[in-house]
N, C-alpha and C positions, 0 to 999 in steps of 0.2 A: 440525529437519530436516536440518541438517547434521552431527546429532551423529551420524547412523543411516550416514554415507557413509563409516566408516574412514576420516577424512583424516590424512594422513601429518603428522609435524610442521611440515616447510616450509608442506604447505597451509594449516593453522592459522594461522601467521603472517601469510604472505602474507592470507588472509581476514581475519582480525583489523585489519589494517593498512588494506584497502577498505575497511571499517564504520568503523574510526577516521577515517579521509579523509571518507567521507558521513556521519557523526551529524552535523558540525557547521552542516552543508547543510540537510539534511534538518529537523534543531531549527526554526532559522530559517525555511524554508518549511513548520513546521509549523504554526510561531506567526503567519506571515501571513496562510494558510489558517485557523483560527480564528477570527483576529479578523472574516476577510472572513465568516466562516458565518456567526456572531453578525450582522454588520449585515446581513445577509441575512435571519436569523429578526426582527432589530429591526426591518426594513424592511417583512415581511409585515404588522406589525401597526402601522405609521403610516400613518396617514390619507390624511397630507397629501401623499406619496409619488406620485408619478405611476406610471403603469404603465411609463412609458420609464424612469424612474429606477430604478424596484426591475428591470427588465432589464440595466443597464446596472450594478447590482450581484449579478443572480447572471452575468454573464459575465465579472465581477473574480473570484468566489467560483472560477468555473468554469478560468479563465486561473489562478488559483493553484493547485487541484487537482492539473490537467494538470501542471505543475513540480514537486509532489510526485511522481505518478505517472513522468514523466521521471526525475528522480531516483533512485530505486527502480527500473526499470529499468537506470540507468547502472550502478550498485552489484552488482544481480542478473545483469547482463554479464561487469563484471569477474571475479566468483566463479565465472561460470558457465565460465571461460577457464580459470579453477586448475585445475575438475575434471577428471577423466582421463574418457575415452567412457564405461567402465563406470558412475560414477558418475553421470554426466550420465547416462545411462539410469536409474539407478536413482531418482535426486534426482525424476526425470520420472514415473517409477510410484510414488512416495510422495504424488508433489504429486495426481496421479490419484487414487491409494483416497483420499485426504483429501477433495480436491472430492466424490467419490461419497458418502462419509460424510456431509461436512455436508449434502447435499442430501438424503439418506438420515434424516437427522434434522430439517431444515425440514418434509420431507413432513409426517412423523410428530407431529410438533409441530400443524401443521396441522391435521392429520385430530383429534387429540385435542384442538383447540380452544382450543388458549393462544393466550396473547394475542399 
């Protein structure tokens, strides 16, 4: 979506720097989340685990996902600050249009009986 905002050269550089700074943290968080999600999937089919143990695994996975969301949010806020007011407004309009299109596609697929 950033490509549609007519960024200046300095904005492109600033955003690249932001993304470069956040990339290693995001990768590490993603790996940790994937491991916890695997543990949860495995735990669901492990008859030896108690409900309390399964809840603990779920809470760990949820906490890991929250860390990824917070990291993504931090990068978004830094990028948002680099944009002009007009670019921020356009980005929000584009996001809403994209969301509406995704919801329409989902509704279509459900009505069509797609799995």
